Residue, then its C-alpha position, 0 to 999 in steps of 0.5 A: m190689850p185694846r188701846l185707850s182710843d178703842h171704844p167698845p161696840r154699842l149694844t144693839a137690841t139684838v145683842l142685848t136680847t141674845a145676852l139675856i137669853a144666854a143668861l137665862l139659859a145658864l140658870l135653867p136646871g141641867s144647864a152646865a157652864q162650859a169652860a172657855p177656850v184657853l191658849l194651849s200652844q204657848g211655850r209648847p214644843a214647836t218644830a218646823s221644816s226649816q228656819e231662816n237662821a239661828g235667831t228665828p227658831a220655831s219656838a219663837a212663834v209660840d213664846g207669846d212675844n209679838a217681837t220674835r218670830w219663826s221664819s223659814q228658808f226661801a222655798d215652797p212648801q214649808w211647815i211649822q207644828v206645835d205639840l200640845g202635849a195631850p189630845a185637846q179639843v181645838s176651837q181656834v187658830v190665830l196666825r200673826w204673820e210678818t210681812a213674809y206671809a203665806k198666800a196659800y196654806r192649810i191648818e192640819l190636825s193630828t193625834d199622833g204627829a204622823a197622820w194629818s187631817t185638814a181643818y182649814s185651807t186657803a189659796t187667797a190669804t192676805g197676811a196680817v192677823a188671821t183668825h180661824d175657827i175650826t173644830g177637831t181633836a188634836r195633840y199636834v197642830r200644823v200650818y202647812g204653807t204651799q205658796r209664799a206671798t213674797q220672795w222670802g220664806y214664811s214668817l210668823y210672829e205668833f202661832q196660837v192654838f185655842g181650845t180645851s184640853g182633853s176629850g172628857p167631861t168638863l172638870p168641876g171646880g171647888g168641893d171639899l178639901g180632903p181627909n188631911v185638911i183638919v178644920f177647927d172652929p172655937s166650938t170644936p171638941n178636943i182640938q188639943g188632942r187632934l193637934d197632939e195626935v198629928f204631932r206624935q206622928q210627924e215630930s220625927a217623920q223627916f222623910g215620911t209621906g204624911r202631910y197635914q194642914f190645920l185650918f182655924k176658922p175666925g174666932t178665939y181659941n184658948g189654952l192651946n199649944a199647937q206643936i208643929g212637926f214635919y209636913t204640917s202647916v197651921s193657918g188661920l182662915g180670916l182675911s187678917p191675922d187678928d181675925t183668928t186668935i190663939n191664946g196659947d202657942v204655935t211651937v217648934d222645938a227640937g226634942w226629937f233631935g237632942g235639942n238640935a234644930t238644924q233639921n227642923f224643915w218643911r213646916s209653916a205657920e200663917n195668918l194667926a194672932l198668938n198670945p203666948v202663954n209665957g209671953t214668948d212663942r218658940w219657933a226653932v226652925s231651919q230651912a223651908a219653915p216659913f212664918r208668914r202673916m203672923h201677929v205675935k202679941g209678945g216675943l218670938n224665940l227662934a232657938p230650941d230649948g237649951f239654945g242648941w244649934a239652928s240654921g234658919g229661917y224666914i219671916a214675912d208680913s208679920k208683926i211681933d210686938g216684943q223682941v225676936g230672940n235670934y240666939s243660936q240661929q246662924q242666919w235669918y231673913t225677915r221681910d216686910s214686917s214689924i218687930g219690937s226689937w231684935g236680939n243677937g246674931v250669929w253670922n248673917q241676919v238680913f232685914s228688908g222693909v222691917q219696922g224696928a229692925p236693927a241698924q246696918s252694922f255688918p259684920n259686927p253685929p252681922y246685920t244687913t238692913l235695907d229700909t224697904t224691899p224693892v218689889s214684893r207680893e205676899k203669898p196667896f192664902l185660903y180664907l173664909d168669906g162667911s161660909e165660902y172658901k176663897v183664895f186671896v191673891p195679894a197685890k204687888r207692892e214696891n219699896a214696901r215697909g211693914t206688913s200688908w195687913g195692918n192698915g185697912a183692908p188688904q190690897g188684892t183680889s179674891l178668887p172663889l174656890s169654885r175657880f180651883y180644881v181641888v187636887k186630892p191624892g190619886t189625881t193624875a197629872a193628865t187630870m191636873n193638866q186638863a183642869l189647867a187647860q180648862g182655865l181652873h187654878l189648882l189647889f193641892t190638898p196635903g199628899v204626895y203626887h206622882v206626875d208622869q207628865t209635866l204640869r203645864v201652867n199656860r194661862a196668865d194669872t194662874v194660881v197653884l197653891g199647896l196645903g200641908l206641903a203637898t209634894l210632887v214627884p216627877d216620874n220617868g225623868v219629866t220636869a214636874m212643872k213648866v210655866a209659860d211666858v205669861d203674866g202673873v202666875r203664882l206658885a206657892g206652898f209645895l215641895i217638888d221631890a226628884g224621882p230616881v230617873a234624872s229630870p232635866s229640871l224640876l221646875e221651869v218658869g218661862p220657856a228658854g229664850a223668854t222675852t216678854d216684859h212682866a214688870a207690871n204683873p210678875s210671876t211669883v214663886q213662894d215657899v216652893f221647895i226643891r229636894v233631890g234625894g233624902a226621901g229616896p234616890g233622886r236625880a236632876d240636872v238642875g233644880m229650878v230654872i227661871n227664864s221669865h223676866d221680872t219673876i219674884v222668887d220669895h223664899t225657896w230652899i233648893w236642896r240636894a240632900d246631905h242625909g237621909d236615903g238615896v244620898g251619895w255623890e253620884t246617887n243623888r247627882a244634881d249639878y246645878g241648883f238655881r239657874v236664872n236666865g231671865d232679866d230683872v229677876l228678884a230673889t228674896g230669901l234664897f237658900v240653895e245647898h249641896f249641888n255637885k257644881y254651881d249652886v246658883q248660876w245667874n245669867g240674866e241682867r239686872g238680877r237682885t238677891v236679898f239674903y242668900q244661904n248656902e252650904k257646898a256639897y259635904d260629900a265631894p270625894d276629893q279635890a278632883a271631883v270639884q275641880n273647875g278647870s284651873t279653879k278650885g271648886y265651883a262657886a256657890y253663887k256665880v254671875a255670868d261673865s256677860v252680865t253687866v248689872h247685878e246686885g246682892w245683899g247679905l250672902g253667905s256660903y259655908c263648906y263642910y267637906n267631911v269626906d275629904p277635909t283637905i278640899r279647898q275652894d278658890h272662892g264662895f262667890q264669882a262675878p265679873v268686875k264691872p261697875g254695875v255688878k255690886f255685892h254688899d255684906l258677903l261671908v264664907v265660913s269653914l265649918g270646923g275646918k272641914g275644907q277651906y275657902e281661899h277668898v270670899i269673892n273672886t280674889t277678894g277677901a281673906p281665906t278661912s283657916g283652921t277649925s275656929t268656924t270664924p267667917s271671912t267677910v267682905v262688906s262691899f264689892p268691888 
């Protein structure tokens, strides 16, 4: 970034003439805009001939941090190379040398890592920052030093490779949204019939492959009841929810499951205004069913007909004019919204930044209320600007309270659809990576996508947005998606489903050892869900890993399946659900369930969680299977012993060891006892006496006992 004292160069007549000619050429028939070179190397695997010590690995030269470096041993020759993951058109290499630089070196290219060609060489280098324009196709790029300039080794702060991925033609942005995006306007005939047709297919298709997105253009729609089944999303296409009004309902109920809503997962409603027919809309859901940016001009009932069980849920950036009836919902999190009132609570109801929220009163009633949300940024969404599709990317808010849309134009930026590669069923991972390398964002249309290579999001401010719960399935044990240590990436609205070959992780935000400060422009992970098993055998070592500092994880359900296909203690083995290594990470609406060992491992400093819901793995065969050394069971949420500052509000863990009900957990939560580590409003519950907790956190809190399903609580720790 230029300093404030830097001035742009004056525009000479020659420069202006050149710019004018270029602009005119771009308008000529047949002229095609070429993708600008992008940074291909950041966060990619790097290796070297040697390293000076453990603190100067090769990876430090491709981490985007000018304060970390690779350094070699004190001998000639030495080399460092980066694997771009696929052949790319390389156009530039930038070397940011430390004091120990190379006087003589070559830049070499290879497609296989074995045969190398020289793209540049020098014997008179002077260090500092060296920029080399080169031409060639390579998957591997190497800097080969033959003469040191100092008595020390070779040392690079950053080794950056720029270019465009792939050797084929430039991919186009924009286009149609595919067959499973169903768009209505107020004049569309038989809207109700189309809604009902999809609902009949999706009502009980819990692990099916159908994926659907309903989009309502701005206007008024009368007499509709949009019943929302599995893998179905319904959204308005206005810039404000009030631009699209349904005089009717958007309904989730549980008739398919005998009035039990605890399996009403994987669906969403967004960006609509509702005038419910009887004054109250019904949204009886459990996990992974967000209700975002909605205006209900009446009440909202979160329970199924008959008030059966429910285990949700999540509301954000919404206005409910009347009462939200919680009824049988075991837990719920509401963020940055406005409600008329809130009725009832079972175990754990959490509010942050909610106008009209009930007062803090945990555990009786079980309300945890924060006046504001520390940091938030709403989920990107598709909308219509006239006849043009765009994606609105909301701005970051600090200490937010109430909706982002009720007071004038929303704050943020708009991206035209032409800047997105529209991913449709059948698109390969290689094509998706080529689009990302070109500098395009990704818009996934509804479908199931097998990826045989990791999707690599390496460019700052990239948006990856899914419609209709688009689902990624990693093949051959790859990680489905990795994000480089860059600013402002937005991941939203998709599901990652583990494949039968174990992946080391399913989603990683930032490389291991990431050190860049992203406080001004954090990356966000919103309505991104992780599943291991259920739709078939799936395995992973860990579900989601957050390495980048300042990341906001806003509503996720990370689930090792307890029912469905491919379920068993070893069949869908996944030891860890959510691992945080970055500092200053915030989780709002964190749901993690059933992992074989720790559900949450928090290793970064100054982490914060507002609302956590957990169930321990049902299917542990016996006490020995979950024994953690001398500790009975693995905590549902563990803060590393090295952490000095951490805080959490409204956290619950439940056990239901139905294979061996005699299993005991020493505690639901584990954390170091330090002044900066604080928890507020914790609870553990034994469901029907199937297993028990000895304590709530560490050795604090009364044990659960018997079959009464009564929470044991701790209001403040330590």
